[in-house]
C-alpha positions in Angstrom: 4.5 17.3 -20.8 1.3 18.1 -22.2 0.0 17.6 -25.7 0.5 20.5 -28.1 -3.4 19.7 -28.9 -5.6 19.3 -25.5 -8.6 18.1 -26.8 -10.6 18.2 -29.8 -14.4 19.6 -29.9 -17.2 18.9 -32.4 -19.5 21.3 -32.5 -21.3 20.5 -35.7 -24.8 21.5 -35.2 -26.3 21.0 -39.0 -26.4 17.4 -39.3 -29.4 15.2 -38.7 -29.9 15.8 -34.8 -29.7 19.7 -35.1 -31.9 19.9 -38.2 -35.1 17.4 -37.3 -37.7 16.8 -35.1 -38.2 20.0 -31.8 -34.8 21.6 -32.9 -36.6 22.7 -36.3 -39.1 24.2 -34.0 -39.5 28.1 -34.0 -36.3 28.8 -36.1 -36.4 32.3 -37.2 -33.3 33.9 -39.2 -30.3 32.3 -40.3 -26.5 33.1 -39.4 -22.7 32.6 -40.2 -19.8 31.8 -38.2 -16.5 32.2 -40.0 -14.3 30.0 -38.3 -10.1 31.0 -38.8 -6.9 29.3 -37.9 -6.1 30.5 -34.7 -9.5 31.9 -34.0 -10.4 32.5 -30.3 -12.5 28.9 -29.5 -14.5 30.3 -26.6 -16.0 33.2 -29.1 -16.5 30.7 -31.9 -18.5 27.9 -29.8 -20.1 30.2 -27.0 -21.5 32.4 -30.0 -22.6 29.5 -32.4 -24.4 27.5 -29.0 -26.1 30.7 -28.1 -27.3 31.6 -31.6 -28.6 27.8 -31.7 -30.5 28.1 -28.3 -32.0 31.1 -29.5 -33.2 28.7 -32.6 -31.3 31.1 -35.1 -30.4 28.5 -38.1 -26.5 28.8 -37.6 -23.6 27.4 -39.8 -20.2 27.3 -39.0 -18.0 27.7 -42.2 -14.1 26.8 -42.3 -12.3 30.0 -43.8 -9.8 27.2 -45.6 -11.8 24.6 -46.1 -13.7 21.8 -44.4 -11.2 20.5 -42.1 -10.5 20.8 -38.4 -9.5 23.9 -37.3 -6.7 24.2 -34.5 -7.8 27.5 -32.3 -6.0 30.0 -30.2 -5.5 27.7 -26.9 -4.8 24.6 -29.3 -8.4 23.2 -29.3 -9.7 21.9 -32.2 -13.0 22.6 -33.7 -14.8 20.9 -36.5 -16.6 23.6 -38.7 -19.8 22.5 -40.5 -18.4 22.9 -44.0 -16.2 25.2 -45.6 -17.0 28.5 -46.2 -17.2 28.2 -49.7 -20.0 25.8 -49.7 -21.4 27.5 -46.7 -22.0 31.1 -48.6 -24.3 28.8 -51.0 -26.4 28.7 -48.4 -26.8 32.6 -47.6 -27.6 34.9 -47.5 -27.2 35.3 -43.9 -29.2 37.7 -41.8 -25.8 37.8 -39.9 -22.3 37.2 -40.6 -19.7 36.5 -37.3 -16.2 37.1 -36.7 -14.6 35.6 -33.4 -11.5 37.1 -32.5 -8.2 35.6 -31.7 -4.9 37.4 -33.1 -4.4 34.7 -35.1 -7.6 34.1 -36.6 -8.5 37.7 -37.3 -5.3 38.4 -39.0 -6.4 35.3 -41.2 -9.7 37.0 -41.6 -8.1 40.2 -42.3 -5.9 39.1 -45.1 -8.8 36.9 -47.1 -10.6 38.7 -50.2 -13.4 36.0 -49.7 -14.2 37.2 -46.3 -14.0 41.0 -47.8 -16.6 39.7 -50.5 -18.8 38.4 -48.2 -18.7 41.6 -45.7 -19.3 44.2 -48.2 -22.2 42.3 -49.8 -23.5 41.7 -46.1 -22.9 45.7 -45.3 -24.4 47.1 -48.7 -27.2 45.0 -48.1 -27.9 46.0 -44.5 -27.8 42.8 -42.8 -26.1 42.1 -39.8 -22.2 41.7 -39.2 -20.9 40.5 -35.5 -17.3 40.8 -34.6 -15.6 40.0 -31.2 -12.2 40.5 -29.1 -9.7 41.3 -32.2 -11.9 40.6 -35.3 -12.9 44.4 -35.5 -9.2 44.5 -36.9 -10.4 42.5 -39.7 -13.3 44.8 -40.1 -10.8 48.1 -40.5 -9.0 46.2 -43.0 -11.6 45.3 -45.1 -13.4 49.2 -44.9 -16.5 47.8 -43.3 -18.8 49.9 -40.5 -16.1 52.8 -40.6 -17.5 56.1 -38.8 -19.7 53.7 -36.3 -19.3 53.0 -33.0 -17.6 49.6 -31.8 -15.9 47.8 -28.8 -12.8 45.2 -29.1 -10.3 43.7 -27.0 -8.2 46.7 -25.2 -5.2 45.3 -27.0 -6.3 46.5 -30.1 -7.8 49.6 -29.5 -5.4 51.6 -31.1 -5.7 49.6 -34.5 -9.4 50.9 -35.0 -9.0 54.4 -36.0 -12.3 55.7 -38.5 -14.5 54.3 -35.3 -15.8 55.7 -32.3 -14.7 53.7 -29.8 -16.8 52.5 -26.9 -15.4 50.5 -23.5 -19.1 49.2 -23.2 -19.2 44.9 -22.7 -21.3 44.9 -26.2 -21.9 47.8 -28.8 -24.4 47.8 -31.5 -24.7 50.7 -33.8 -27.2 49.7 -36.5 -26.2 46.6 -38.2 -23.0 46.4 -37.1 -22.5 44.2 -33.5 -19.0 44.3 -31.4 -17.7 42.8 -28.1 -15.1 42.4 -26.3 -13.6 39.2 -25.5 -13.9 35.9 -24.3 -15.6 37.1 -20.7 -18.1 38.8 -22.9 -19.5 36.3 -25.6 -22.3 35.1 -23.7 -23.7 38.7 -24.1 -22.8 39.1 -27.6 -24.3 35.8 -28.3 -27.4 37.3 -26.8 -27.3 40.3 -28.7 -26.7 38.5 -31.9 -29.9 36.6 -31.2 -32.2 39.9 -30.7 -30.8 41.3 -33.9 -31.7 38.3 -35.8 -34.9 37.6 -34.5 -36.1 40.9 -33.4 -38.0 41.7 -30.0 -39.9 38.6 -30.3 -38.5 37.8 -26.3 -36.6 35.1 -27.3 -33.3 36.6 -26.6 -34.5 37.8 -23.3 -35.1 34.2 -22.2 -31.8 33.1 -22.9 -29.5 34.1 -19.9 -32.0 32.6 -17.6 -31.5 28.7 -18.2 -27.7 29.3 -18.9 -27.4 31.0 -15.5 -26.3 34.5 -16.7 -26.5 37.2 -14.3 
């Protein structure tokens, strides 16, 4: 019988190794990835990894605290810190919501997430959501009227938006994407949105062997 938790993954990147020496060179912009119980682990980890490769200072904040989070496929991910502590480091240039049905439902029910997203939207800063996470945007009234995409399974829950089936959609300050298979592209677009057209985003695909 397989164990209920296949393995534990620690991606704490704001410790000494991430913030020292060459890792600090050319950092530009900041991002907060909000990690909820039941999040899609690939979307959380790949997005954070690509942002860090793009030299964006990236914090992973645990929705319910700093303890390890069990994601949608039972991968256990350790956030950098609690969301409560993470917001003290803000404001962030980008706030990102990974998908996963369970994780997205938890994000949609959180008054703290609503507060963060409303402030982000009112300030014109970037908001990213992938897979089922646009349903959390819908729940909190974020980006209504804009063009979005999502996992096909939640398309019908996104009334009030213009819907696209493109793999990644950017409409102003809002960046959305479809699922685990588009997470690399999503991350690259977020790097571009945060850093601007400084060429860093365009250089990421090659070393990661993304076609």
